[in-house]
C-alpha positions in Angstrom: 36.2 18.5 -7.8 33.2 20.7 -7.6 32.7 24.2 -9.1 32.6 26.9 -6.4 29.2 28.7 -6.3 29.6 32.4 -6.7 27.0 33.1 -4.1 29.3 31.5 -1.5 32.2 33.8 -2.3 32.6 37.2 -0.7 34.4 40.2 -2.2 37.6 41.1 -0.4 39.0 44.6 0.4 41.7 44.0 -2.2 39.3 43.5 -5.1 39.3 47.1 -6.4 43.1 47.2 -6.4 43.4 43.9 -8.2 40.7 44.9 -10.7 42.6 48.1 -11.4 46.0 46.4 -11.6 44.8 43.8 -14.1 42.9 46.3 -16.2 46.1 47.2 -18.0 47.4 44.5 -20.4 50.9 46.1 -20.5 51.0 45.9 -16.7 50.0 42.2 -16.7 52.6 41.5 -19.4 55.3 43.2 -17.4 54.4 41.4 -14.2 54.4 38.0 -15.9 57.6 38.5 -17.9 59.5 39.9 -15.0 58.3 37.8 -12.1 57.1 34.5 -13.4 60.1 32.5 -14.4 58.2 29.8 -16.3 58.6 28.8 -20.0 54.9 29.1 -20.7 55.2 32.9 -20.3 57.1 33.0 -23.6 54.1 31.4 -25.4 51.6 34.0 -24.5 50.0 36.0 -27.3 50.1 39.4 -25.7 47.9 40.9 -28.4 45.1 38.6 -27.6 44.7 39.8 -24.0 41.4 41.5 -23.2 39.7 42.7 -20.1 36.9 40.7 -18.5 34.3 42.1 -16.2 34.1 39.9 -13.1 31.9 40.7 -10.1 35.0 40.4 -7.9 38.4 38.7 -7.8 38.4 35.3 -6.2 
């Protein structure tokens, strides 16, 4: 498995919407808790979430 080179990736028209959506920790928590029915969601430390600053969403 090779690491994808960022220079080969292109931003999509959806990047601004995803960036805005995932900028709010409470929104991310609500999405995961209500839509991802997996046990690991219960193990997330919600207070440790923080925003990253990616060039674009892959």
